[in-house]
SETIRO-6703 format. One record per residue (C-alpha): residue number from 1; residue in one letter; x, y, z. Coordinates in Angstrom, 3 decimals, padded with zeros to 6 digits. Example, Ala and Ser with C-alpha at 12.3 -4.5 7.8 and 13.67 -1.06 7.14 Angstrom:
% SETIRO-6703
    n  res      east     north        up
    1    A   012.300  -004.500   007.800
    2    S   013.670  -001.060   007.140
END
This chain:
% SETIRO-6703
    n  res      east     north        up
    1    M  -000.022   000.060  -000.125
    2    E   003.733   002.702   000.362
    3    H   003.460   002.222  -002.864
    4    V  -000.624   002.114  -004.340
    5    N  -000.679   005.503  -001.731
    6    D   002.807   007.281  -002.891
    7    E   004.625   007.508   000.322
    8    A   007.020   004.592  -000.151
    9    G   009.340   007.523  -001.789
   10    Q   012.236   006.853  -004.521
   11    P   014.359   004.010  -004.206
   12    V   018.192   004.556  -003.656
   13    G   020.622   003.473  -005.872
   14    C   020.124   000.328  -007.997
   15    I   017.343  -002.157  -006.975
   16    F   020.247  -004.897  -008.788
   17    E   022.406  -004.060  -006.615
   18    P   021.303  -004.696  -002.580
   19    P   023.414  -002.984   000.065
   20    G   024.996  -005.498   002.241
   21    Q   027.029  -008.511   000.984
   22    E   024.180  -011.050   002.267
   23    P   023.455  -013.489   000.180
   24    Y   019.235  -013.064   000.185
   25    S   017.157  -010.218   001.897
   26    K   013.725  -009.754   002.573
   27    N   013.540  -006.317   002.693
   28    H   014.944  -005.947  -000.607
   29    L   012.855  -009.337  -001.939
   30    L   016.741  -010.134  -002.798
   31    L   016.785  -014.094  -003.121
   32    Y   020.040  -015.184  -004.829
   33    R   023.108  -013.107  -004.416
   34    G   026.412  -015.374  -006.268
   35    R   029.647  -013.461  -007.349
   36    H   028.405  -012.793  -010.462
   37    C   024.375  -012.607  -010.677
   38    V   021.843  -011.611  -008.465
   39    V   018.102  -013.021  -008.492
   40    I   015.321  -010.510  -006.826
   41    M   011.488  -010.627  -007.056
   42    N   009.816  -008.080  -008.892
   43    R   008.063  -005.529  -006.194
   44    F   005.244  -004.288  -009.070
   45    P   005.060  -008.386  -010.579
   46    Y   003.101  -008.802  -013.881
   47    A   002.249  -012.268  -011.954
   48    N   003.085  -014.322  -008.450
   49    G   006.137  -015.807  -008.639
   50    H   008.145  -012.988  -011.047
   51    L   011.420  -012.820  -010.893
   52    L   014.540  -010.945  -012.039
   53    A   017.792  -011.983  -012.662
   54    A   020.972  -009.271  -013.736
   55    P   024.604  -009.426  -013.215
   56    V   025.634  -008.146  -010.048
   57    R   027.957  -005.435  -012.064
   58    H   025.814  -002.568  -013.388
   59    V   025.833  -003.360  -016.769
   60    G   023.761  -002.220  -019.365
   61    D   023.766  -004.333  -022.342
   62    I   024.281  -007.303  -022.955
   63    T   027.952  -007.329  -025.371
   64    D   029.538  -005.633  -022.149
   65    L   029.423  -009.022  -020.539
   66    D   031.803  -011.563  -019.599
   67    A   032.234  -014.636  -019.846
   68    K   031.402  -015.335  -016.144
   69    E   028.759  -012.767  -016.143
   70    N   027.126  -014.748  -019.546
   71    L   027.290  -018.271  -018.168
   72    G   026.033  -017.864  -014.543
   73    L   023.104  -015.789  -015.887
   74    M   021.855  -018.276  -018.334
   75    I   022.717  -021.542  -015.877
   76    L   020.747  -018.955  -012.848
   77    L   017.906  -018.673  -015.368
   78    Q   017.729  -022.408  -015.699
   79    K   017.430  -022.563  -012.115
   80    C   014.968  -019.760  -011.567
   81    C   012.896  -021.760  -014.244
   82    G   012.900  -024.895  -012.281
   83    I   012.409  -023.579  -008.915
   84    L   009.412  -021.584  -010.423
   85    R   008.300  -025.743  -011.443
   86    K   008.760  -027.124  -009.096
   87    H   006.809  -025.004  -006.172
   88    L   004.098  -023.043  -008.153
   89    Q   003.374  -025.459  -011.299
   90    P   003.019  -022.883  -013.916
   91    D   001.811  -024.419  -017.542
   92    G   004.678  -021.586  -019.225
   93    L   007.062  -019.334  -018.468
   94    N   007.922  -016.398  -020.290
   95    I   011.710  -015.250  -020.281
   96    G   012.513  -011.711  -021.440
   97    L   015.214  -009.190  -021.977
   98    N   014.550  -005.488  -022.578
   99    L   017.468  -003.768  -024.181
  100    G   017.263   000.246  -024.168
  101    K   014.650   002.415  -022.797
  102    T   013.197   002.440  -025.753
  103    A   012.837  -001.571  -025.744
  104    G   010.902  -000.830  -022.748
  105    A   013.755  -001.197  -020.158
  106    G   012.491   000.301  -017.650
  107    I   015.733   000.162  -015.775
  108    A   018.033   000.130  -018.926
  109    D   021.149   001.270  -017.274
  110    H   021.673  -002.489  -015.577
  111    L   019.997  -005.263  -017.861
  112    H   017.885  -007.332  -016.216
  113    F   015.842  -010.562  -017.623
  114    H   012.837  -011.363  -016.707
  115    I   010.951  -014.806  -015.718
  116    V   007.365  -014.483  -015.176
  117    P   005.411  -017.691  -015.300
  118    R   002.113  -017.783  -016.808
  119    W  -000.827  -020.440  -016.513
  120    E  -004.034  -021.173  -018.830
  121    G  -006.390  -018.181  -018.898
  122    D  -004.271  -015.744  -016.011
  123    H  -004.810  -012.874  -017.504
  124    N  -007.786  -011.150  -018.273
  125    F  -009.510  -008.003  -019.785
  126    M  -009.074  -007.059  -016.372
  127    T  -005.354  -006.270  -017.553
  128    V  -005.300  -004.849  -020.597
  129    T  -008.796  -002.335  -019.743
  130    A  -008.419  -001.615  -016.219
  131    E  -004.464  -002.012  -015.763
  132    I  -005.190  -004.241  -012.886
  133    R  -003.509  -007.289  -012.052
  134    T  -004.103  -010.009  -009.580
  135    I  -001.584  -011.765  -008.087
  136    P  -002.978  -015.203  -005.995
  137    Q  -000.342  -015.175  -003.058
  138    H   001.244  -011.638  -000.891
  139    I   004.511  -011.492  -002.349
  140    N   006.360  -011.953   001.314
  141    A   004.373  -015.574   001.136
  142    T   006.090  -016.330  -002.264
  143    Y   009.457  -015.032  -000.959
  144    D   009.068  -017.647   001.868
  145    M   007.723  -020.509  -000.448
  146    L   010.690  -019.672  -003.268
  147    L   013.682  -018.465  -000.756
  148    P   014.777  -022.465   000.330
  149    D   015.659  -023.665  -002.728
  150    F   018.136  -020.055  -003.292
  151    Q   019.881  -020.720  -000.127
  152    K   020.446  -024.418  -001.317
  153    L   021.619  -022.918  -004.817
  154    H   023.669  -020.551  -002.990
  155    L   025.655  -023.636  -000.702
  156    Q   026.144  -025.445  -003.980
  157    G   028.673  -022.425  -005.339
  158    D   028.483  -019.542  -007.710
  159    T   026.575  -020.818  -010.762
  160    S   029.637  -019.346  -013.357
  161    E   031.994  -021.197  -011.566
END
């Protein structure tokens, strides 16, 4: 409600660079922080379980990724898909990357992939005509459900090594 009522204020810094060194943070919706990549939950999701995967390094173009960042992101996308399928049983997944503001990137200077679970009939006229999204589970409950698998992933070591 803080965001709806415009009481939250503007975020400080980049959302893909949460403060501290902790591998996860519920306050920042950070599920995973590795050496090269992070996974956070989208605070304004298109669907329940909407994740964002990004390099740790502040980089805006896919051509600027180094080999470890590139590999780490691809492996992390695979892991995210598996975790979402395990817990949310979606019928499908959208994975997308918008490069540049004109292409639809809301945060153009730090590239990030969207991983969006999808279900048959999940979006109806409400989204199109009223710009309303229906999310069946509170974001904190989804975070709590997904976190143990991301903690296991962190214990297994960096995805690009």
